[in-house]
C-alpha positions in Angstrom: -25.6 32.8 36.9 -24.1 29.5 35.8 -20.8 29.1 37.6 -19.6 26.1 35.5 -20.3 27.8 32.2 -18.7 31.0 33.4 -15.6 29.1 34.4 -15.6 27.4 31.0 -15.8 30.8 29.3 -12.8 32.0 31.3 -10.9 28.9 30.4 -11.7 29.3 26.7 -10.0 32.7 27.0 -6.8 31.1 28.4 -5.8 28.0 30.5 -5.7 29.0 34.2 -5.2 27.9 37.7 -8.2 27.7 40.1 -6.9 30.8 42.0 -6.8 32.8 38.8 -10.3 31.7 37.8 -11.7 32.8 41.1 -10.0 36.1 40.9 -11.3 36.8 37.4 -14.8 35.5 38.3 -14.9 37.8 41.4 -13.5 40.8 39.4 -16.1 40.6 36.6 -19.1 38.6 37.9 -19.0 38.4 41.7 -19.9 41.9 42.6 -20.8 41.7 46.3 -20.9 37.9 46.1 -17.4 36.5 45.7 -17.1 32.8 44.6 -15.9 30.6 47.5 -12.7 28.8 46.7 -14.3 25.5 47.6 -17.0 26.1 45.0 -14.3 26.9 42.3 -12.4 23.6 43.0 -15.6 21.5 43.3 -16.9 22.9 40.0 -13.5 22.3 38.3 -13.6 18.7 39.6 -17.0 18.1 38.2 -16.0 19.7 34.9 -12.9 17.4 34.7 -15.0 14.4 35.6 -17.5 15.3 32.8 -14.6 15.7 30.3 -15.1 19.4 29.8 -11.7 20.4 31.2 -8.4 18.7 31.7 -5.4 19.4 33.9 -2.5 20.4 31.6 0.2 20.6 34.2 0.7 20.3 38.0 3.2 22.5 39.8 4.3 22.1 43.4 3.2 25.0 45.6 3.7 26.1 49.1 0.3 24.5 49.9 -1.6 22.2 47.6 -0.3 21.6 44.1 -1.2 24.2 41.5 -3.2 22.6 38.7 -3.6 24.4 35.4 -6.9 23.7 33.8 -7.6 23.7 30.0 -11.0 23.6 28.3 -11.7 20.5 26.1 -13.5 20.4 22.8 -16.6 19.1 24.7 -16.3 22.0 27.2 -15.9 24.5 24.3 -18.9 23.1 22.5 -21.1 23.3 25.6 -19.9 26.8 26.3 -20.6 27.9 22.8 -24.1 26.5 22.8 -24.8 28.3 26.1 -23.3 31.5 24.9 -25.2 31.7 21.6 -28.6 30.5 22.9 -30.8 33.4 23.9 -32.0 33.3 27.5 -35.7 33.0 28.1 -37.2 36.4 28.6 -38.3 36.7 32.2 -40.7 39.3 33.4 -38.8 39.6 36.7 -42.0 39.5 38.6 -41.7 40.9 42.1 -43.7 37.8 43.3 -42.7 38.1 47.0 -43.9 41.7 47.0 -47.1 40.9 45.2 -47.8 38.1 47.7 -47.2 40.5 50.6 -49.6 43.1 49.1 -52.4 40.5 48.4 -52.0 39.0 51.9 -52.0 42.4 53.5 -55.2 43.3 51.7 -56.8 39.9 52.6 -55.9 40.5 56.3 -57.0 44.1 56.5 -53.4 45.3 57.0 -51.9 48.5 55.5 -50.7 47.3 52.1 -49.9 50.9 50.9 -47.6 51.4 53.9 -45.7 48.2 53.0 -45.4 49.4 49.4 -44.1 52.8 50.6 -41.5 51.0 52.7 -40.4 49.0 49.7 -40.3 52.1 47.6 -37.9 53.6 50.1 -35.7 50.6 50.1 -35.6 50.6 46.3 -34.8 54.4 46.2 -31.9 53.8 48.7 -30.5 51.0 46.6 -30.9 53.2 43.5 -28.8 55.8 45.2 -26.1 53.3 46.0 -26.1 52.0 42.4 -25.9 55.5 41.1 -22.8 56.1 43.2 -21.3 52.9 41.9 -22.0 53.9 38.3 -20.6 57.4 38.9 -17.3 56.3 40.6 -16.8 52.7 39.3 -15.3 51.2 36.2 -17.2 50.6 33.0 -18.0 47.1 34.1 -19.3 48.4 37.5 -21.3 51.1 35.6 -23.0 48.6 33.3 -23.9 46.3 36.1 -25.3 49.3 38.1 -27.3 50.3 35.1 -28.8 46.8 34.8 -29.8 47.0 38.5 -31.2 50.5 38.2 -33.4 49.7 35.2 -34.9 46.8 37.1 -35.5 48.9 40.2 -37.1 51.6 38.0 -39.5 49.0 36.6 -40.3 47.8 40.2 -41.0 51.4 41.2 -43.4 51.8 38.3 -45.1 48.5 39.4 -45.4 49.8 43.0 -46.9 53.1 41.8 -49.4 51.2 39.5 -50.3 48.9 42.4 -50.9 51.7 44.8 -53.2 53.3 42.3 -55.1 50.0 42.0 -55.2 48.9 45.6 -58.9 49.5 46.1 -59.7 47.4 43.0 -57.3 44.7 44.0 -58.8 44.7 47.6 -62.3 44.2 46.0 -61.0 41.3 44.0 -59.1 39.4 46.8 -61.1 40.1 49.9 -64.0 37.9 50.5 -67.2 39.7 51.4 
């Protein structure tokens, strides 16, 4: 996820203080990975330096001054270009898992056991995401669905790979 572009999008909605941007980011995009305050302010500083946001007002606060940020025309143009450009379709290859399977086969280790362990981890995560979808908000549910669909695809890949382990072993193990 692009933090700078996400912050620009939040600022296009309305001018905001850094604290408010962090809160909104965490609420909508930070599931399980909240954005550190330091990253928010460092990103806003770079956006200001690059002319994509300006500070519209500064208010004294109990701690540091509260700065209200406003997106500039340059920031809005960059955000719009990013928003309207389709992302490159990625196959979401499970390359680490594939590497583990091939190495296990090359080394004579139990690749199917590793795949079974991974299947169990995926099923556990799917259970967690199903609970989130069932009990959470619409935003939580849609994010959980996204994760579930990817995990389902991974499980299909694991099943296909298990069915082809002998053929893969023959291809990657030197006689």
